[in-house]
N, C-alpha and C positions, 0 to 999 in steps of 0.2 A: 655623231654632227650629223651625221647623214641623213639620220632620221627625223631631222628636225621637221621638216616640209611635209613630211606625212603624219608626224605625230599631232602636229597643231593645229591639223582641221579635225582631225578625228575627237580631240577633245571638247573643240568646239561644237561637233556635232553630238558628243555626250550631254551639252550643256542643254546644247538646244533638243533634247530629244526628253530630255529630264525637267524639262522648262517651259513644254511648248502650252501648257494648257496655261500657263501665263501670259507668254509674249505671243503665242498666236491665237487660241480661244478667246482672250478676254478683248482685243480688237473686233473680231467677227460677233462678238456681241452686243457691244457698243455701235456696231455699224449697224444692228438689227434695229436697238433701241431707237438711235437717230433716223433711221427710216421709218418705221414704226409713229416716231413723236410728227416727222416732217410728212407723212402723207394725211396727218391726222388735222394738221393744220391747216394743208390745204384743201382740205375736204371741208372744214369748218369754217373757214373763212372765204372760201367763193365768193357764198352768196352778198356777203358783209362787204366785200369788196366791190361787187356788182353795181351795189344800191349805193353806194359810198359816192366811187367815180362817176357814177351817172349822174349823180345830184351837181357835185362839181362840173362835170361837162354843161350842164346845161346850166348853171349858174358860176361862170368864170370870175365875176367880179368877189365870188366867197374866198378866193386863192388869196387877195389882199387883206383880209381879215386875219389868215392865218398868223400869228407869229412866229410859232416852232415848227419847220420844215415845208415853209411856202414853197422853195426852190428847187428839194425833190417833188414834191408834188408837180409842179410846172414840168419838173425834168420828165415824170412820167408821163404827163398829158401829150407834149411833145415828143415822146420816142426816143428822146436823146439820151436817157440817164448814164449809160455807161461810155460816151464819150464825154458828158460834161463832170462825171463823177467817176475816173477811173478806181478810185480807192475803195467803192464799195465790193469789187470783186474779193481784194486784195481782202477787207473786212469779213467778208463771207468765208473764205477757205480760213483766215485764222479762227472764225468763231464755231467753226466747225472742228478744228484740231482741239480745243478748249479741252473736250473731257479723255481725250485721249490723252495727252499731254499730262491731264490731274492721275490718272489711272497710272501712266506710265511712270511718275515719279515713284506713287505708292508701291508696287511691283519691282522697281528696279532697286528699291528700298529691304524689301521683305526678302529677294532674292540674295542681296549679298549677306544680309545679317541673318540668313539659316543657311547658306551653302556650305559653308565648313562644320559646322552644330549638327547639320544632319549627319554628315560624314559619320562622324563619332556619335551618333545618339543610334544607329541603326548597325554601328560595325562596317560599314563599310569600307573605312579608313583602310581596317587589314587590308582590304582586298587591292585597294589603288596603290597605298605602300609595297604592295609586292612587286608590281609594275615596275618596267623599267622608265621611268618618269620622276623628276627629279620633285619635290615638296614645292621650290622654286617658283617651276611652271604652272604648276596646279592652280596656285595661290595668285598667279597673275593672269591666268589663264580664267581663271574665274570675276577677278577686276574688271577684265576686259571687256569680256562678254557681258556682264552686269552692268557696264558704266557707258560701254558705244555698242555692241554687237548683239544685245537682246534689245535694247532701245530702235536697233537702227531697222530692225524688223518692225519692229511695232509701230515706229513714223512709218513705213512705206506701205505698210497696210492702213494707216490714218489717211496718208495721202491719196491715193486711189478710192480712196470711200470718201473724200473729202470732194475730189473733181468728179465722181459719180453724183453726190447731192448736188454739186454746184449744179452739173446739168441739169438736174433734176428742179431746180429753185428759179433756173432763166428759163427752162422750158413752160414753167407754170406763170410766172412775169410773162414772157413772152403771149404764151396765150388766153392767161387770164386779163392781165394789165394793157395790151396791145403794146409789149416795151421790144423795142428793138434789138436783138442777139448782138452780144457784141461780135467783133470781128474775127476769125480764127487766129490772128496773129494775136490782136489783145489778148485772148482767150489763152493762148499758148505762152506769150511770156508772162503772162501774171500767175502761171500756174507754177511755169520753170521758175519764176521769180519768190512765187511762196515755198517749193520746195525746197532750192537753196537755201534759203533764209530759216525755215525751219531745220534742216539737217545742219549747218553750220552754226545755227543758234543750240541745238543741242550740244555739239561739239564743245564750243565755250562754256557752257551750262555744264557739261560735265568734266570738264576741266577745272572751274569754279569750285564743282560740287567735291572735287578728286580729294580732299582730307575726309569730307564726312562718306564717302562711300570707302575710302581705305579703314577708317575706323569702324563701320560696321563690321567690315572681314576683319579687324581684330576682336573685336567681340564677337563674333560667330565663332573664332576659332580659341580663345579665350572662354567664352561662359561654359558651365558646367550643366543650370537647370535653365535660366532665360535671358537667352541673348537679347533680346527687347528692353528687360528691366537695363539690363550691364550698358544696354549703348545709349537708352535717352537717359536714365534716372541718374547715373553718373555724372552725366556735365550737368544736369538742373541742379542735382546737388551740391556741385563744385560752385556754380553761381548762385544758389541760396546761401553758402557758408561765404564766398567773397564779399557781397551785400549784404551779411549780417556782420561781420568782421572789419573790413575795408571800406563798406560804403561805396564801392563802386562794380560798377558794371562793365568791367573791361573783357570778361570774356564772351560775355553777351554780344558784345559789339563786335568783335574778332569774330564772332561766328555768324553775325546780322551784316554786316557789308557788303563781305564777298557772297553773299545769299542775293541782297539785295541787286547787286551788280548782274549774278548771274540770270534771275529771274527778267530783268531789265534788256538784257540782249536777249533771252528766247524770245521774250512780246514783241521787243521793236525791231526782233530781224525780220518777223511775219510780216508785220505791217510796214517796216521801209526796208526792202531787200538793199536797199542799196547803201544805207547805213552799216553792211558787216564790216567792212574795213574799218570804221569808226569804232567800233567795239573790240574788234580783234586789237586794234591799237589802245586802247585806252585799258586793255587787259594787259596786252606786254610790257606797257610801261608802268603798271602800278607792284608795288613791291609787295602787296598782300597777297598777289596771283602766285612770285615766286617763291615766297615763305609758304605759301599751300601746298606748292610742290616739294619743300623739303617735310613739310610735314606728313605728308601723303606719302614719301620716301618712309619716312620712321612706323608711321602706321603698317605700312607694307613688310616693311622688314621685320616685326613683331608678330604677325600670322604669320610670317614665314618658319620664322621661330617657332610659335608654338605650332605648328602643321608638324615641323621635323620632330618636336619631344611631347608633344601633349596629346595624345588619341583616345586617354580613358573615358569612360562614360562619367 
Protein backbone atom coordinates (compact mmCIF):
# COMPACT_ATOMS: atom_id res chain seq x y z
CA UNK A 1 0.00 0.00 0.00
CA UNK A 2 2.90 2.36 0.71
CA UNK A 3 4.25 1.79 -2.79
CA UNK A 4 1.04 3.02 -4.46
CA UNK A 5 2.09 6.70 -4.82
CA UNK A 6 5.34 5.55 -6.43
CA UNK A 7 3.92 2.85 -8.69
CA UNK A 8 1.17 4.97 -10.25
CA UNK A 9 3.51 7.62 -11.74
CA UNK A 10 5.75 4.83 -13.04
CA UNK A 11 2.80 3.10 -14.71
CA UNK A 12 1.55 6.32 -16.25
CA UNK A 13 5.09 7.11 -17.42
CA UNK A 14 5.25 3.71 -19.07
CA UNK A 15 2.03 4.45 -20.97
CA UNK A 16 3.39 7.84 -21.98
CA UNK A 17 6.64 6.44 -23.34
CA UNK A 18 4.83 3.71 -25.25
CA UNK A 19 2.39 6.17 -26.84
CA UNK A 20 4.47 9.33 -27.20
CA UNK A 21 4.34 8.93 -30.97
CA UNK A 22 0.56 9.28 -30.87
CA UNK A 23 -0.04 11.75 -28.06
CA UNK A 24 3.05 13.96 -28.56
CA UNK A 25 4.29 13.73 -32.13
CA UNK A 26 0.86 13.80 -33.73
CA UNK A 27 -0.06 17.29 -32.45
CA UNK A 28 3.38 18.50 -33.56
CA UNK A 29 2.70 17.31 -37.11
CA UNK A 30 -0.78 18.84 -37.02
CA UNK A 31 0.75 22.11 -35.85
CA UNK A 32 3.28 22.05 -38.70
CA UNK A 33 0.55 21.43 -41.29
CA UNK A 34 -1.68 24.17 -39.85
CA UNK A 35 1.21 26.63 -39.76
CA UNK A 36 2.06 25.86 -43.38
CA UNK A 37 -1.56 26.31 -44.45
CA UNK A 38 -1.84 29.53 -42.47
CA UNK A 39 1.30 31.01 -44.02
CA UNK A 40 0.17 29.99 -47.49
CA UNK A 41 -3.19 31.64 -46.88
CA UNK A 42 -1.55 34.84 -45.64
CA UNK A 43 0.76 35.07 -48.65
CA UNK A 44 -1.81 34.24 -51.31
CA UNK A 45 -4.59 36.40 -49.86
CA UNK A 46 -2.63 39.54 -49.01
CA UNK A 47 -2.76 40.99 -52.55
CA UNK A 48 -6.44 40.22 -53.04
CA UNK A 49 -7.35 41.67 -49.63
CA UNK A 50 -5.43 44.88 -50.38
CA UNK A 51 -7.22 45.30 -53.70
CA UNK A 52 -10.67 44.58 -52.25
CA UNK A 53 -10.25 46.87 -49.24
CA UNK A 54 -8.90 49.72 -51.34
CA UNK A 55 -11.97 49.52 -53.57
CA UNK A 56 -14.29 49.49 -50.55
CA UNK A 57 -12.53 52.47 -48.99
CA UNK A 58 -12.88 54.46 -52.22
CA UNK A 59 -16.58 53.58 -52.51
CA UNK A 60 -18.11 53.28 -49.00
CA UNK A 61 -21.60 53.23 -50.48
CA UNK A 62 -20.90 49.73 -51.80
CA UNK A 63 -21.04 48.44 -48.24
CA UNK A 64 -24.79 49.07 -48.18
CA UNK A 65 -25.21 46.80 -51.19
CA UNK A 66 -23.68 43.81 -49.38
CA UNK A 67 -26.36 41.58 -47.92
CA UNK A 68 -24.03 39.23 -46.03
CA UNK A 69 -21.11 40.38 -43.92
CA UNK A 70 -21.76 44.13 -44.21
CA UNK A 71 -21.45 44.67 -40.46
CA UNK A 72 -18.25 42.68 -40.35
CA UNK A 73 -16.71 44.64 -43.22
CA UNK A 74 -17.71 47.93 -41.62
CA UNK A 75 -16.08 46.80 -38.38
CA UNK A 76 -12.91 46.10 -40.33
CA UNK A 77 -13.00 49.59 -41.80
CA UNK A 78 -13.50 51.24 -38.42
CA UNK A 79 -10.90 49.05 -36.70
CA UNK A 80 -13.22 47.95 -33.87
CA UNK A 81 -13.78 44.36 -34.94
CA UNK A 82 -12.94 42.73 -31.62
CA UNK A 83 -14.82 45.23 -29.47
CA UNK A 84 -18.03 44.75 -31.45
CA UNK A 85 -17.51 41.06 -32.17
CA UNK A 86 -15.68 39.45 -29.20
CA UNK A 87 -16.86 36.02 -30.32
CA UNK A 88 -14.46 36.22 -33.27
CA UNK A 89 -11.54 35.30 -31.01
CA UNK A 90 -13.43 32.36 -29.49
CA UNK A 91 -14.45 31.10 -32.92
CA UNK A 92 -10.86 31.38 -34.15
CA UNK A 93 -9.52 29.33 -31.23
CA UNK A 94 -12.31 26.76 -31.61
CA UNK A 95 -11.59 26.43 -35.34
CA UNK A 96 -7.89 25.81 -34.63
CA UNK A 97 -8.73 23.10 -32.07
CA UNK A 98 -11.03 21.17 -34.45
CA UNK A 99 -8.31 19.10 -36.22
CA UNK A 100 -6.67 18.34 -32.88
CA UNK A 101 -9.95 17.11 -31.37
CA UNK A 102 -10.79 14.91 -34.35
CA UNK A 103 -7.30 13.39 -34.32
CA UNK A 104 -7.56 12.87 -30.56
CA UNK A 105 -10.87 11.01 -30.92
CA UNK A 106 -9.20 8.54 -33.26
CA UNK A 107 -5.97 8.20 -31.27
CA UNK A 108 -7.61 7.64 -27.89
CA UNK A 109 -9.88 4.94 -29.27
CA UNK A 110 -7.06 3.20 -31.13
CA UNK A 111 -4.93 3.26 -27.97
CA UNK A 112 -7.64 1.68 -25.82
CA UNK A 113 -8.45 -0.84 -28.51
CA UNK A 114 -4.89 -2.10 -28.77
CA UNK A 115 -3.28 -1.63 -25.34
CA UNK A 116 -4.29 -4.96 -23.74
CA UNK A 117 -4.26 -6.90 -27.01
CA UNK A 118 -0.69 -5.80 -27.80
CA UNK A 119 0.56 -7.08 -24.44
CA UNK A 120 -0.75 -10.54 -25.26
CA UNK A 121 0.37 -10.43 -28.89
CA UNK A 122 4.04 -9.74 -28.09
CA UNK A 123 3.91 -11.83 -24.87
CA UNK A 124 4.98 -8.88 -22.74
CA UNK A 125 1.96 -9.67 -20.55
CA UNK A 126 4.03 -12.46 -19.03
CA UNK A 127 6.64 -9.93 -17.92
CA UNK A 128 4.07 -7.50 -16.50
CA UNK A 129 2.37 -10.32 -14.60
CA UNK A 130 5.66 -11.07 -12.87
CA UNK A 131 5.68 -7.59 -11.31
CA UNK A 132 3.97 -6.86 -7.99
CA UNK A 133 1.19 -4.87 -9.67
CA UNK A 134 -2.41 -6.04 -9.72
CA UNK A 135 -4.21 -6.46 -13.02
CA UNK A 136 -6.97 -4.20 -11.69
CA UNK A 137 -4.50 -1.36 -11.40
CA UNK A 138 -3.06 -2.11 -14.85
CA UNK A 139 -6.47 -1.94 -16.53
CA UNK A 140 -7.59 1.16 -14.62
CA UNK A 141 -4.29 2.89 -15.41
CA UNK A 142 -4.77 2.26 -19.12
CA UNK A 143 -8.38 3.44 -18.98
CA UNK A 144 -7.50 6.66 -17.15
CA UNK A 145 -4.54 7.33 -19.42
CA UNK A 146 -6.46 6.67 -22.63
CA UNK A 147 -9.51 8.69 -21.60
CA UNK A 148 -7.96 11.56 -19.60
CA UNK A 149 -4.17 11.85 -19.18
CA UNK A 150 -3.17 11.12 -22.76
CA UNK A 151 -5.82 13.51 -24.14
CA UNK A 152 -4.72 16.14 -21.60
CA UNK A 153 -1.21 16.09 -23.08
CA UNK A 154 -2.70 16.36 -26.55
CA UNK A 155 -5.06 19.21 -25.62
CA UNK A 156 -2.36 21.23 -23.86
CA UNK A 157 -0.31 21.01 -27.04
CA UNK A 158 -3.31 22.10 -29.10
CA UNK A 159 -3.90 25.09 -26.79
CA UNK A 160 -0.29 26.22 -27.15
CA UNK A 161 -0.49 25.86 -30.91
CA UNK A 162 -3.85 27.62 -30.97
CA UNK A 163 -2.49 30.60 -29.04
CA UNK A 164 0.53 30.85 -31.35
CA UNK A 165 -1.60 30.67 -34.48
CA UNK A 166 -4.09 33.16 -33.05
CA UNK A 167 -1.29 35.67 -32.46
CA UNK A 168 -0.08 35.09 -36.01
CA UNK A 169 -3.55 35.74 -37.41
CA UNK A 170 -4.02 38.83 -35.24
CA UNK A 171 -0.70 40.20 -36.40
CA UNK A 172 -1.67 39.60 -39.99
CA UNK A 173 -5.07 41.25 -39.48
CA UNK A 174 -3.46 44.24 -37.80
CA UNK A 175 -0.71 44.70 -40.36
CA UNK A 176 -2.68 43.82 -43.48
CA UNK A 177 -6.20 45.00 -42.64
CA UNK A 178 -5.51 47.75 -40.17
CA UNK A 179 -7.60 46.07 -37.49
CA UNK A 180 -6.83 47.20 -33.97
CA UNK A 181 -5.34 44.46 -31.83
CA UNK A 182 -7.52 43.36 -28.91
CA UNK A 183 -6.39 44.35 -25.45
CA UNK A 184 -4.24 42.03 -23.39
CA UNK A 185 -7.09 41.51 -20.93
CA UNK A 186 -9.48 40.56 -23.73
CA UNK A 187 -6.97 38.16 -25.24
CA UNK A 188 -6.13 36.50 -21.91
CA UNK A 189 -9.76 36.17 -20.80
CA UNK A 190 -10.71 34.68 -24.16
CA UNK A 191 -7.83 32.21 -24.12
CA UNK A 192 -8.40 31.19 -20.50
CA UNK A 193 -12.13 30.77 -21.14
CA UNK A 194 -11.40 28.67 -24.22
CA UNK A 195 -8.87 26.56 -22.33
CA UNK A 196 -11.28 25.87 -19.47
CA UNK A 197 -14.04 25.13 -21.94
CA UNK A 198 -11.90 22.72 -23.96
CA UNK A 199 -10.55 20.84 -20.92
CA UNK A 200 -13.88 20.71 -19.11
CA UNK A 201 -15.64 19.82 -22.34
CA UNK A 202 -13.30 16.89 -22.92
CA UNK A 203 -13.74 15.72 -19.32
CA UNK A 204 -17.51 15.70 -19.75
CA UNK A 205 -17.09 14.10 -23.17
CA UNK A 206 -14.91 11.35 -21.67
CA UNK A 207 -17.50 10.67 -18.96
CA UNK A 208 -20.27 10.41 -21.53
CA UNK A 209 -18.05 8.18 -23.68
CA UNK A 210 -16.80 6.10 -20.75
CA UNK A 211 -18.94 3.07 -21.76
CA UNK A 212 -17.36 3.12 -25.21
CA UNK A 213 -13.85 3.48 -23.78
CA UNK A 214 -14.45 0.59 -21.39
CA UNK A 215 -15.94 -1.50 -24.20
CA UNK A 216 -12.81 -0.94 -26.28
CA UNK A 217 -10.70 -2.14 -23.34
CA UNK A 218 -12.91 -5.21 -23.01
CA UNK A 219 -12.55 -5.96 -26.72
CA UNK A 220 -8.79 -5.48 -26.44
CA UNK A 221 -8.61 -8.00 -23.60
CA UNK A 222 -11.06 -10.41 -25.23
CA UNK A 223 -10.05 -10.57 -28.89
CA UNK A 224 -7.49 -13.10 -30.12
CA UNK A 225 -6.94 -11.75 -33.64
CA UNK A 226 -8.79 -8.53 -34.47
CA UNK A 227 -10.03 -6.32 -31.62
CA UNK A 228 -11.32 -3.79 -34.15
CA UNK A 229 -13.74 -6.28 -35.71
CA UNK A 230 -14.93 -7.38 -32.29
CA UNK A 231 -15.34 -3.86 -30.93
CA UNK A 232 -17.25 -2.45 -33.90
CA UNK A 233 -18.48 -5.51 -35.76
CA UNK A 234 -20.37 -7.06 -32.85
CA UNK A 235 -22.48 -3.94 -32.05
CA UNK A 236 -23.26 -3.44 -35.74
CA UNK A 237 -24.34 -7.08 -36.06
CA UNK A 238 -26.57 -6.79 -32.99
CA UNK A 239 -28.16 -3.59 -34.35
CA UNK A 240 -28.83 -5.26 -37.70
CA UNK A 241 -30.43 -8.27 -36.00
CA UNK A 242 -32.55 -5.99 -33.81
CA UNK A 243 -33.75 -4.02 -36.84
CA UNK A 244 -34.48 -7.22 -38.75
CA UNK A 245 -36.31 -9.13 -36.01
CA UNK A 246 -37.81 -6.44 -33.79
CA UNK A 247 -38.08 -3.55 -36.26
CA UNK A 248 -36.54 -1.25 -33.65
CA UNK A 249 -33.38 0.79 -33.20
CA UNK A 250 -33.17 0.88 -29.41
CA UNK A 251 -29.47 -0.01 -29.31
CA UNK A 252 -28.65 2.69 -31.83
CA UNK A 253 -30.66 5.25 -29.84
CA UNK A 254 -28.92 4.20 -26.62
CA UNK A 255 -25.57 4.84 -28.30
CA UNK A 256 -26.53 7.95 -30.28
CA UNK A 257 -28.13 10.07 -27.56
CA UNK A 258 -25.13 10.04 -25.17
CA UNK A 259 -22.81 10.64 -28.14
CA UNK A 260 -24.89 13.63 -29.20
CA UNK A 261 -24.83 15.06 -25.67
CA UNK A 262 -21.06 14.56 -25.47
CA UNK A 263 -20.31 16.25 -28.78
CA UNK A 264 -22.63 19.16 -28.04
CA UNK A 265 -20.93 19.75 -24.70
CA UNK A 266 -17.47 19.54 -26.28
CA UNK A 267 -18.29 22.04 -29.05
CA UNK A 268 -20.45 24.50 -27.13
CA UNK A 269 -18.10 24.62 -24.14
CA UNK A 270 -15.49 26.21 -26.42
CA UNK A 271 -17.86 28.71 -28.00
CA UNK A 272 -19.75 29.48 -24.77
CA UNK A 273 -17.49 28.80 -21.75
CA UNK A 274 -20.06 30.32 -19.42
CA UNK A 275 -22.43 27.45 -20.27
CA UNK A 276 -20.18 24.84 -18.59
CA UNK A 277 -22.37 24.62 -15.50
CA UNK A 278 -25.41 24.12 -17.70
CA UNK A 279 -23.79 21.19 -19.53
CA UNK A 280 -22.61 19.59 -16.30
CA UNK A 281 -26.02 20.05 -14.70
CA UNK A 282 -27.79 18.45 -17.65
CA UNK A 283 -25.37 15.53 -17.56
CA UNK A 284 -25.70 14.91 -13.81
CA UNK A 285 -29.50 14.98 -14.06
CA UNK A 286 -29.64 12.61 -17.04
CA UNK A 287 -30.43 8.95 -16.16
CA UNK A 288 -28.42 7.84 -19.21
CA UNK A 289 -25.31 9.44 -17.71
CA UNK A 290 -25.49 7.31 -14.54
CA UNK A 291 -26.56 4.21 -16.45
CA UNK A 292 -23.47 4.67 -18.58
CA UNK A 293 -21.40 4.64 -15.39
CA UNK A 294 -22.82 1.24 -14.48
CA UNK A 295 -22.14 -0.07 -17.98
CA UNK A 296 -18.59 1.28 -17.76
CA UNK A 297 -18.04 -0.51 -14.46
CA UNK A 298 -19.32 -3.77 -15.95
CA UNK A 299 -17.12 -3.59 -19.05
CA UNK A 300 -14.09 -2.62 -16.96
CA UNK A 301 -14.68 -5.53 -14.58
CA UNK A 302 -14.84 -7.84 -17.59
CA UNK A 303 -11.54 -6.50 -18.94
CA UNK A 304 -9.91 -7.00 -15.52
CA UNK A 305 -11.17 -10.60 -15.32
CA UNK A 306 -9.88 -11.37 -18.82
CA UNK A 307 -6.55 -9.74 -17.99
CA UNK A 308 -6.23 -12.04 -14.99
CA UNK A 309 -7.18 -15.29 -16.69
CA UNK A 310 -6.46 -14.88 -20.40
CA UNK A 311 -3.06 -14.02 -21.79
CA UNK A 312 -2.51 -16.61 -24.51
CA UNK A 313 -1.97 -15.54 -28.11
